[in-house]
C-alpha positions in Angstrom: -77.6 -35.8 0.5 -78.8 -34.8 3.9 -79.2 -37.6 6.4 -82.0 -37.4 8.9 -81.2 -36.5 12.5 -82.0 -39.2 15.1 -84.5 -38.0 17.7 -86.8 -40.1 19.9 -90.1 -38.6 20.9 -92.0 -39.4 24.2 -95.6 -38.2 24.4 -97.7 -38.3 27.6 -101.2 -39.6 26.7 -103.9 -37.0 27.5 -101.4 -34.1 27.9 -100.5 -31.2 25.6 -97.3 -31.9 23.6 -95.2 -29.2 22.0 -91.7 -29.7 20.5 -90.0 -26.9 18.7 -87.5 -27.7 16.0 -85.1 -25.4 14.2 -83.6 -26.5 10.9 -80.1 -25.1 10.3 -77.6 -26.1 7.6 -74.0 -25.1 8.2 -75.1 -22.9 11.1 -77.5 -21.0 8.9 -81.3 -21.3 9.3 -83.2 -22.8 6.4 -86.0 -20.6 5.0 -89.1 -22.8 5.2 -91.4 -20.3 3.5 -93.8 -22.2 1.3 -92.6 -25.6 2.6 -94.9 -28.4 3.7 -94.0 -30.6 6.6 -95.4 -34.1 7.3 -94.8 -36.8 9.9 -96.2 -40.3 10.3 -95.7 -42.8 13.1 -96.2 -46.6 12.6 -95.5 -49.7 14.6 -92.6 -50.5 12.2 -91.1 -48.8 9.2 -92.8 -51.3 6.9 -96.0 -51.2 8.8 -99.3 -50.3 7.2 -101.2 -48.9 10.2 -100.7 -45.1 10.7 -100.6 -44.3 14.4 -100.0 -40.6 14.0 -100.5 -38.5 10.9 -99.3 -34.9 11.5 -98.7 -32.2 8.9 -98.7 -28.4 8.3 -101.9 -29.2 6.4 -103.8 -30.7 9.3 -102.4 -28.2 11.9 -100.5 -30.7 14.1 -97.3 -29.1 12.8 -97.1 -25.4 12.7 -94.5 -22.8 11.6 -93.3 -20.6 14.4 -90.8 -18.7 12.3 -90.6 -20.1 8.8 -87.9 -17.7 7.6 -85.6 -18.8 10.4 -86.4 -22.5 10.0 -88.5 -22.9 13.1 -91.5 -25.1 13.3 -93.2 -27.2 16.0 -95.1 -30.4 16.6 -98.2 -29.3 18.4 -100.5 -32.0 19.7 -103.4 -30.9 21.9 -104.5 -33.1 24.8 -107.5 -34.1 22.7 -105.1 -35.6 20.2 -102.8 -37.3 22.6 -105.7 -38.7 24.6 -106.6 -40.8 21.6 -103.1 -42.4 21.3 -103.3 -45.9 22.5 -100.1 -47.5 21.3 -97.0 -47.8 23.5 -94.2 -47.6 20.9 -93.4 -47.2 17.3 -91.2 -45.4 14.8 -91.6 -42.1 12.9 -90.0 -39.9 10.4 -90.5 -36.3 9.5 -90.2 -34.9 6.0 -90.0 -31.4 4.6 -91.1 -30.7 1.1 -89.6 -27.5 -0.2 -91.2 -25.3 -2.8 -90.3 -26.9 -6.1 -90.8 -30.4 -4.8 -87.5 -31.3 -3.2 -88.1 -33.6 -0.2 -85.8 -33.9 2.8 -86.2 -36.5 5.6 -85.2 -34.2 8.5 -85.8 -36.4 11.5 -86.5 -40.0 12.4 -86.6 -42.2 15.5 -88.6 -44.1 18.0 -91.9 -42.7 19.4 -93.2 -43.7 22.7 -96.5 -43.0 24.4 -96.7 -43.0 28.2 -100.2 -44.2 28.8 -102.1 -42.2 31.4 -103.7 -43.7 34.6 -106.2 -40.8 35.3 -108.8 -40.8 32.5 -112.5 -40.3 32.0 -113.8 -43.9 31.3 
């Protein structure tokens, strides 16, 4: 069993967010070719409201070098501008070809609300 890494995320509302992640196991990169990655944020683990829904399917998570285990969370300003919560929790899962799912990361997510905006 692989336990998820703990990593807290802070997003600036209305600004571009990019966070590169490299998945290595025993100092060797994991080949993510054909994998799917998904992440959700909620107010609490048992919460029903989805605050962020990011995946390789919807383009908010992209592969930068799948063979070497590199992907990125990529939230354009148009996405972060619509985030109106202050804090929550998230986890990030990778589904490998063949259906094995790993929870790679989890933690708190915080949005620093902007002052300058177009009201």
